[in-house]
C-alpha positions as YAML, in Angstrom:
chain: A
units: angstrom
residues:
- id: 1
  name: VAL
  ca: [-17.28, 59.39, -98.93]
- id: 2
  name: HIS
  ca: [-14.86, 58.81, -101.14]
- id: 3
  name: GLU
  ca: [-14.80, 62.13, -102.76]
- id: 4
  name: ARG
  ca: [-14.22, 63.62, -99.49]
- id: 5
  name: GLY
  ca: [-11.12, 61.46, -98.53]
- id: 6
  name: GLU
  ca: [-9.81, 62.41, -101.89]
- id: 7
  name: ARG
  ca: [-10.36, 66.29, -100.84]
- id: 8
  name: LEU
  ca: [-8.54, 65.41, -97.53]
- id: 9
  name: VAL
  ca: [-5.45, 63.71, -99.35]
- id: 10
  name: LYS
  ca: [-5.03, 66.71, -101.89]
- id: 11
  name: HIS
  ca: [-5.27, 69.03, -98.51]
- id: 12
  name: ILE
  ca: [-2.51, 67.30, -96.82]
- id: 13
  name: LYS
  ca: [-0.37, 67.07, -99.68]
- id: 14
  name: ARG
  ca: [-0.81, 70.41, -100.52]
- id: 15
  name: GLN
  ca: [0.23, 71.49, -96.74]
- id: 16
  name: LEU
  ca: [3.00, 69.06, -97.23]
- id: 17
  name: ALA
  ca: [4.19, 70.70, -100.68]
- id: 18
  name: ASP
  ca: [3.82, 74.35, -98.60]
- id: 19
  name: LEU
  ca: [5.94, 73.37, -95.44]
- id: 20
  name: ASN
  ca: [8.84, 71.51, -97.67]
- id: 21
  name: THR
  ca: [8.84, 74.77, -99.86]
- id: 22
  name: THR
  ca: [9.23, 77.10, -96.75]
- id: 23
  name: ALA
  ca: [11.69, 74.77, -95.22]
- id: 24
  name: LEU
  ca: [13.87, 74.92, -97.95]
- id: 25
  name: SER
  ca: [13.85, 78.34, -98.33]
- id: 26
  name: VAL
  ca: [14.71, 78.78, -94.80]
- id: 27
  name: LEU
  ca: [17.55, 76.25, -94.85]
- id: 28
  name: GLY
  ca: [19.06, 77.76, -98.27]
- id: 29
  name: ASN
  ca: [22.52, 76.37, -98.86]
- id: 30
  name: ASN
  ca: [22.87, 75.07, -95.14]
- id: 31
  name: PRO
  ca: [23.32, 71.29, -94.74]
- id: 32
  name: LYS
  ca: [19.90, 69.66, -93.54]
- id: 33
  name: PRO
  ca: [19.53, 69.47, -89.75]
- id: 34
  name: LYS
  ca: [20.20, 65.86, -88.40]
- id: 35
  name: VAL
  ca: [17.36, 65.03, -86.29]
- id: 36
  name: ALA
  ca: [16.50, 62.36, -83.88]
- id: 37
  name: HIS
  ca: [12.89, 61.49, -83.01]
- id: 38
  name: VAL
  ca: [12.54, 59.38, -79.89]
- id: 39
  name: GLU
  ca: [9.16, 57.38, -79.45]
- id: 40
  name: TRP
  ca: [10.15, 55.39, -76.72]
- id: 41
  name: LEU
  ca: [12.66, 55.65, -73.63]
- id: 42
  name: ALA
  ca: [12.90, 52.14, -72.47]
- id: 43
  name: PRO
  ca: [13.90, 50.27, -74.37]
- id: 44
  name: LEU
  ca: [15.48, 53.54, -76.40]
- id: 45
  name: MET
  ca: [13.98, 53.44, -79.79]
- id: 46
  name: GLY
  ca: [13.95, 55.77, -83.00]
- id: 47
  name: SER
  ca: [11.25, 56.70, -85.27]
- id: 48
  name: GLY
  ca: [10.46, 55.57, -88.61]
- id: 49
  name: TYR
  ca: [7.43, 55.11, -90.70]
- id: 50
  name: TRP
  ca: [5.54, 58.74, -91.00]
- id: 51
  name: ILE
  ca: [7.91, 60.50, -88.59]
- id: 52
  name: ALA
  ca: [10.65, 60.22, -90.75]
- id: 53
  name: GLU
  ca: [8.68, 61.55, -93.50]
- id: 54
  name: CYS
  ca: [7.59, 64.72, -91.42]
- id: 55
  name: VAL
  ca: [11.41, 65.53, -90.97]
- id: 56
  name: ALA
  ca: [11.99, 65.18, -94.56]
- id: 57
  name: PHE
  ca: [9.28, 67.23, -95.74]
- id: 58
  name: ALA
  ca: [10.39, 69.90, -92.37]
- id: 59
  name: GLY
  ca: [13.63, 69.72, -94.54]
- id: 60
  name: GLY
  ca: [15.56, 67.66, -92.05]
- id: 61
  name: GLU
  ca: [17.54, 64.17, -92.51]
- id: 62
  name: MET
  ca: [16.41, 61.83, -89.54]
- id: 63
  name: VAL
  ca: [19.67, 60.08, -87.72]
- id: 64
  name: HIS
  ca: [17.86, 56.76, -86.99]
- id: 65
  name: GLY
  ca: [15.05, 55.49, -89.17]
- id: 66
  name: TYR
  ca: [13.71, 56.63, -92.66]
- id: 67
  name: PRO
  ca: [9.88, 57.02, -94.39]
- id: 68
  name: GLY
  ca: [8.17, 53.96, -94.52]
- id: 69
  name: GLY
  ca: [10.82, 51.98, -92.19]
- id: 70
  name: HIS
  ca: [10.19, 50.29, -88.60]
- id: 71
  name: SER
  ca: [11.13, 51.99, -85.10]
- id: 72
  name: GLN
  ca: [14.80, 51.17, -84.51]
- id: 73
  name: THR
  ca: [15.78, 49.90, -80.68]
- id: 74
  name: LEU
  ca: [19.06, 52.22, -80.18]
- id: 75
  name: GLU
  ca: [21.33, 50.29, -78.09]
- id: 76
  name: LYS
  ca: [23.08, 52.98, -76.70]
- id: 77
  name: ILE
  ca: [21.97, 56.59, -75.89]
- id: 78
  name: ASP
  ca: [25.66, 57.73, -77.37]
- id: 79
  name: LEU
  ca: [23.68, 57.47, -80.76]
- id: 80
  name: LEU
  ca: [21.64, 60.24, -80.60]
- id: 81
  name: SER
  ca: [25.00, 62.22, -80.43]
- id: 82
  name: ASN
  ca: [25.09, 62.64, -84.31]
- id: 83
  name: ALA
  ca: [21.75, 64.52, -83.98]
- id: 84
  name: ASP
  ca: [21.26, 68.78, -84.16]
- id: 85
  name: TYR
  ca: [18.09, 68.33, -82.63]
- id: 86
  name: ILE
  ca: [16.65, 65.46, -80.37]
- id: 87
  name: ILE
  ca: [12.75, 65.38, -79.96]
- id: 88
  name: LEU
  ca: [11.18, 63.19, -77.23]
- id: 89
  name: GLY
  ca: [7.58, 62.15, -78.47]
- id: 90
  name: PRO
  ca: [7.01, 58.83, -76.23]
- id: 91
  name: CYS
  ca: [4.06, 56.79, -78.15]
- id: 92
  name: GLY
  ca: [1.21, 56.94, -75.94]
- id: 93
  name: PHE
  ca: [2.52, 58.85, -72.93]
- id: 94
  name: SER
  ca: [1.38, 61.65, -71.41]
- id: 95
  name: ILE
  ca: [3.30, 64.64, -70.48]
- id: 96
  name: GLU
  ca: [3.34, 63.41, -67.02]
- id: 97
  name: ARG
  ca: [4.31, 59.92, -67.79]
- id: 98
  name: THR
  ca: [7.00, 61.28, -70.05]
- id: 99
  name: ASN
  ca: [8.54, 63.16, -67.39]
- id: 100
  name: GLU
  ca: [8.43, 60.43, -64.76]
- id: 101
  name: GLU
  ca: [10.32, 58.20, -67.48]
- id: 102
  name: LEU
  ca: [12.79, 60.94, -67.73]
- id: 103
  name: ASN
  ca: [13.42, 61.07, -64.10]
...
């Protein structure tokens, strides 16, 4: 089992490195896009932890949150205004529940 785990980790690291290389080639000399990933709608919460790592590997920069950091409660929706992209990914919600929360 230990060897399978090591192979899986190496595979994932290779995929992330490939993603990062592709993202950097697409971005070129352009600034990194600012990304807000929202994982909870009430209260409004930005993401940290592994989501921030994924955004960094994809060439983006988190507006709220950082790799390994805790999710942050955002006091006002205006705090998302600095983002070039806003991704809604409510933790544990179905698509139907997310739609209900948005309405």
